[in-house]
C-alpha positions in Angstrom: -51.8 11.4 -8.6 -53.3 7.7 -9.5 -50.5 5.8 -10.4 -49.6 6.2 -14.5 -48.8 9.5 -13.5 -46.2 9.5 -10.8 -43.0 9.2 -12.6 -43.7 7.7 -16.6 -45.6 11.3 -17.4 -44.7 11.8 -21.4 -44.9 7.8 -21.5 -48.2 7.3 -20.0 -49.4 10.5 -22.0 -48.3 8.9 -25.3 -49.7 5.8 -24.1 -53.4 7.4 -24.1 -52.8 8.9 -27.2 -52.7 5.8 -29.2 -55.6 4.2 -26.9 -57.7 7.2 -27.4 -56.7 6.3 -31.5 -54.5 8.9 -32.3 -51.6 7.7 -34.8 -49.4 10.4 -34.9 -48.2 11.8 -31.5 -46.3 14.5 -33.1 -48.4 17.2 -32.9 -50.0 16.0 -29.2 -45.8 15.3 -27.8 -44.9 18.6 -29.4 -48.0 20.9 -28.0 -47.2 19.0 -25.0 -43.4 20.1 -24.6 -43.9 23.5 -25.8 -46.5 24.3 -23.0 -44.3 22.5 -20.6 -41.5 24.6 -21.3 -43.6 27.6 -21.2 -44.3 27.0 -17.4 -40.5 26.0 -16.8 -39.5 28.9 -17.5 -42.0 30.8 -15.5 -41.5 29.1 -12.4 -40.9 30.5 -9.4 -38.4 29.8 -6.5 -41.9 29.2 -4.2 -42.8 26.7 -6.9 -40.1 24.9 -6.4 -40.3 24.7 -2.3 -44.0 24.2 -2.6 -43.3 20.7 -4.9 -40.0 19.4 -2.1 -42.1 20.4 0.8 -43.3 17.9 2.4 -40.3 15.5 1.0 -38.5 13.3 3.7 -35.1 14.8 4.0 -33.6 12.7 2.5 -36.0 12.1 -0.3 -35.7 16.0 -0.5 -31.8 16.5 -1.2 -31.8 13.2 -3.9 -34.6 15.9 -5.9 -32.7 18.6 -5.3 -30.3 16.6 -7.1 -31.8 15.2 -9.9 -33.7 19.2 -10.4 -30.5 20.5 -10.4 -29.9 18.2 -13.4 -32.7 18.5 -14.7 -32.2 22.6 -15.2 -29.3 22.7 -16.3 -29.9 19.9 -19.5 -32.8 22.5 -19.6 -31.0 25.7 -19.9 -28.5 24.3 -22.1 -30.1 22.0 -24.3 -34.1 24.3 -24.7 -32.5 27.4 -24.5 -35.1 27.9 -21.2 -33.5 31.1 -18.9 -34.6 31.1 -15.9 -32.6 32.6 -13.7 -34.5 30.3 -10.4 -33.3 27.3 -12.2 -30.0 28.0 -11.0 -30.4 28.4 -7.7 -32.2 24.9 -6.9 
């Protein structure tokens, strides 16, 4: 993953859209958001394990903590219901 893609995924996408001449990013971000919610609603426990697999123990611990917070947000604010999100 390149430098821009490491952390600020959506900010990088907005910058990309503007660089491509897109002046109204609403549809693009809305569709990307729907796609990400679709994927999140279908994530499996093995996907999460694969994501944190090669992390250092301290980073894995922090990552699981921050992902739990993100998953709580996804369930409460985005109405994404996936039992896997409760087991991180």
